[in-house]
Structures are given as C-alpha cells and as structure tokens.
C-alpha positions in Angstrom: -19.6 -4.4 1.0 -19.9 -3.1 -2.6 -17.8 -4.3 -5.5 -17.3 -3.1 -9.1 -15.6 -4.2 -12.3 -13.5 -2.3 -14.7 -12.4 -3.4 -18.2 -10.4 -6.3 -16.7 -12.9 -9.2 -16.9 -11.0 -11.4 -14.4 -11.0 -8.8 -11.5 -13.4 -7.6 -9.0 -12.6 -4.5 -7.0 -14.1 -3.0 -3.8 -15.7 0.4 -3.5 -14.1 2.5 -0.8 -16.2 5.7 -0.4 -15.1 6.5 3.1 -11.4 6.0 2.4 -11.1 3.0 4.8 -7.8 1.3 5.1 -7.5 -1.2 2.3 -6.3 -3.9 4.7 -9.6 -3.6 6.6 -11.5 -4.1 3.3 -9.3 -7.1 2.5 -9.9 -8.7 6.0 -13.7 -8.0 5.8 -13.9 -9.6 2.4 -12.1 -12.7 3.7 -14.5 -12.9 6.7 -17.5 -12.7 4.3 -16.2 -15.3 2.0 -15.2 -17.7 4.8 -18.8 -17.8 6.0 -19.9 -19.4 2.7 -19.7 -23.2 3.1 -18.7 -23.7 -0.6 -15.6 -21.6 -0.2 -12.3 -23.0 1.0 -9.1 -21.0 1.5 -6.1 -23.2 0.8 -3.0 -21.0 1.1 -1.8 -17.5 2.2 1.2 -15.8 0.6 2.6 -12.6 1.8 5.0 -10.4 -0.2 6.2 -6.9 0.1 3.7 -5.5 -2.4 1.0 -8.2 -2.5 -0.8 -10.4 0.1 -2.9 -13.2 -1.3 -5.3 -15.7 -0.1 -5.8 -18.6 -2.5 -9.3 -20.1 -2.5 -11.7 -22.5 -4.1 -15.4 -22.1 -4.9 -16.9 -25.2 -6.3 -13.4 -26.5 -7.1 -12.6 -23.4 -9.2 -9.5 -21.4 -8.1 -9.7 -17.7 -7.2 -7.5 -15.2 -5.3 -8.3 -12.6 -2.8 -5.4 -10.1 -2.9 -4.3 -6.9 -1.3 -2.0 -4.9 -3.7 -0.3 -1.9 -2.2 -1.0 0.1 -5.4 -4.5 -1.0 -6.3 -6.0 -2.1 -3.0 -8.1 -5.2 -2.3 -9.4 -7.3 -5.2 -10.7 -10.7 -6.2 -9.1 -12.4 -9.3 -10.7 -15.4 -11.1 -10.4 -16.4 -14.7 -13.8 -18.3 -14.6 -16.5 -15.7 -15.3 -19.3 -17.7 -13.7 -17.3 -18.2 -10.4 -16.3 -14.5 -10.4 -20.0 -13.6 -10.7 -20.9 -16.0 -7.8 -18.1 -14.4 -5.6 -19.6 -10.9 -6.5 -23.0 -12.0 -5.3 -21.6 -13.4 -2.1 -19.6 -10.2 -1.4 -22.5 -7.9 -2.2 -25.0 -9.7 0.0 
C-alpha cells in the first residue's frame, strides 16, 4: 500500500494506480492497521457520503475514512502520529 500527502498536513491519502475500488483500499488499510498491537479502533460511523473508523494509536485519536468524493484517507491532527500511521501503512 502506498500513501501520499498533499498540502493538507492532517491528511494521508492512498495511491490508486490501478483504479481499484476505493472501498477495497479502505478495507485493506483497516486490516493493515488492525494488525498493529498499538492501534485500537473504537467506533464505526456510516453516513451517505462518508464512512469512518475512529481509532487510537498510543492514545492519540485518528480517523480512517472513506469519502465518496475523495476516496480513502487517514486524518490525524497530531503530526507525529500521522507519520507513524504512514510508516505502518507503507510497510
């Protein structure tokens, strides 16, 4: 899995070179993150335009979301935690 960032410092996006269904990317990212013992998903919220898993990494909140307009992404306001999530997802 490959990720990238744009000018939004609190978001991490997924590269999709083969035009795979974004839901598949969202599910794969969740499986990868679940394998890490330091990560705990606490809540799932489904809406018409946005599905979100709320999680914790070292007691810092983050979100794994699937937006119908922008695809799968990780959101976290803590730069260090977002960098750790990026390493986990790109491993």
